[in-house]
C-alpha positions in Angstrom: 80.1 78.6 122.6 79.6 80.3 119.3 81.7 83.8 118.6 80.0 86.4 116.5 80.3 87.0 112.7 77.5 89.6 112.6 80.1 92.1 113.4 81.8 94.3 111.2 84.8 92.0 111.7 84.3 88.0 112.7 85.6 87.3 116.0 87.5 83.7 116.5 87.3 80.8 118.8 90.5 79.7 120.6 90.6 77.7 123.7 86.8 78.2 124.3 87.4 82.0 124.4 86.4 84.6 121.4 89.2 87.0 120.3 88.9 89.9 118.1 91.7 90.2 115.8 94.7 92.4 115.6 93.6 95.7 114.8 90.1 95.4 116.1 88.4 95.1 119.8 84.9 94.7 121.1 81.9 96.8 119.1 81.3 99.8 121.0 84.3 99.6 122.8 86.8 103.1 123.3 88.5 103.9 120.1 86.5 101.4 117.8 85.4 102.9 114.4 81.7 104.4 114.3 79.5 105.1 111.5 77.3 107.8 111.8 77.8 108.5 115.6 76.6 105.5 116.5 78.5 102.0 117.4 80.2 100.7 113.7 77.5 97.7 114.1 74.4 97.5 116.1 70.7 95.7 115.9 68.6 98.5 117.2 71.0 100.1 119.4 71.9 97.1 121.0 75.5 96.0 120.6 75.9 92.6 119.0 77.5 90.1 121.8 81.4 89.1 120.8 81.4 91.0 117.5 84.3 93.1 116.8 84.9 96.4 114.9 88.1 98.0 113.3 90.1 100.3 115.2 89.1 104.0 114.4 91.8 106.5 112.8 94.7 107.1 115.4 93.8 103.8 117.4 95.5 100.4 117.3 95.3 96.9 118.5 98.5 95.4 118.5 97.3 91.7 118.8 94.7 89.6 118.9 93.1 89.9 122.4 89.8 88.5 124.1 86.3 90.4 122.9 85.3 90.6 126.5 88.0 93.4 127.6 89.5 94.4 124.2 89.8 98.1 123.7 92.0 99.8 121.0 94.4 102.1 122.0 95.2 105.8 121.4 98.2 106.5 119.4 100.8 108.7 121.3 101.7 112.1 120.4 103.6 112.6 117.6 102.1 109.4 115.5 99.0 107.7 114.0 97.5 105.6 111.4 97.8 107.8 108.4 94.1 108.0 108.1 93.7 104.4 108.5 91.6 102.1 110.6 92.3 98.7 111.6 95.7 99.6 112.8 98.0 97.4 114.7 100.7 99.8 114.9 100.9 103.9 114.9 103.9 105.7 113.1 105.4 108.7 113.1 103.6 111.6 111.7 106.1 113.2 109.1 104.8 116.5 107.5 106.0 117.3 103.9 109.3 118.9 103.6 110.5 116.2 106.1 111.5 112.5 106.8 112.0 109.7 109.1 115.4 109.3 110.1 115.9 105.5 110.5 119.7 105.5 111.0 119.7 106.9 114.9 117.8 105.5 117.8 114.8 106.0 118.2 114.0 107.1 114.5 113.6 111.1 114.6 111.5 112.9 111.8 114.1 115.5 110.6 113.9 118.3 107.8 114.9 116.9 104.5 118.4 117.7 103.5 119.6 120.1 101.1 119.6 118.7 97.1 116.5 116.6 98.0 112.4 117.0 98.6 110.6 115.0 100.8 106.9 114.4 100.1 105.7 113.6 104.0 104.2 110.4 105.1 106.8 107.8 105.5 108.8 108.4 102.2 112.7 109.1 102.2 114.0 112.2 100.7 114.2 112.1 96.7 117.3 113.6 94.9 116.8 116.4 93.0 117.7 116.0 89.3 121.3 116.2 88.0 122.8 119.7 88.4 119.4 120.9 90.4 119.6 121.5 93.8 116.8 122.4 96.8 117.2 124.1 99.9 116.5 122.2 103.3 112.9 121.5 104.1 111.9 121.2 100.2 108.7 119.1 99.9 108.3 118.8 95.9 110.3 118.2 93.0 109.1 121.9 92.1 111.3 123.1 94.8 114.4 122.2 92.9 116.2 124.4 90.9 119.1 124.6 88.6 122.3 124.7 90.9 124.1 128.1 89.6 120.9 129.9 91.1 122.0 128.8 94.5 124.6 130.9 93.7 123.1 134.0 93.1 120.0 133.3 95.7 121.4 131.1 98.3 118.7 128.9 100.5 
């Protein structure tokens, strides 16, 4: 049996079975990336046997899997693939003004602490420059202001 090198991602042979690598599944299976509304790879609308395609945005395949039964799994609510295809895991979606607090189990998305700004994504809080302050939930260095202004305006 030959595995397919014709798909967007070549499958590989292991113990006589064709496998899709992590982050991919059989072309045309649910959760695979599509191009122009058609399967990511097709020959006159016929799926290429044993071919693999990357998982679509916000879908993942954690490890290699036999092509025949392969599928990409949807990310849970509150998680995603940060706009990337071919993911092997989903991560927490972190909006600007927030960060992922990994000091707790399970990790939680928290508002950016005072005196810092958080750009979102997977970024950790960034301290404002010396003698500057920011209110909780700040999302850019422009949110930092001289500390004496805090005494006048508060947060």
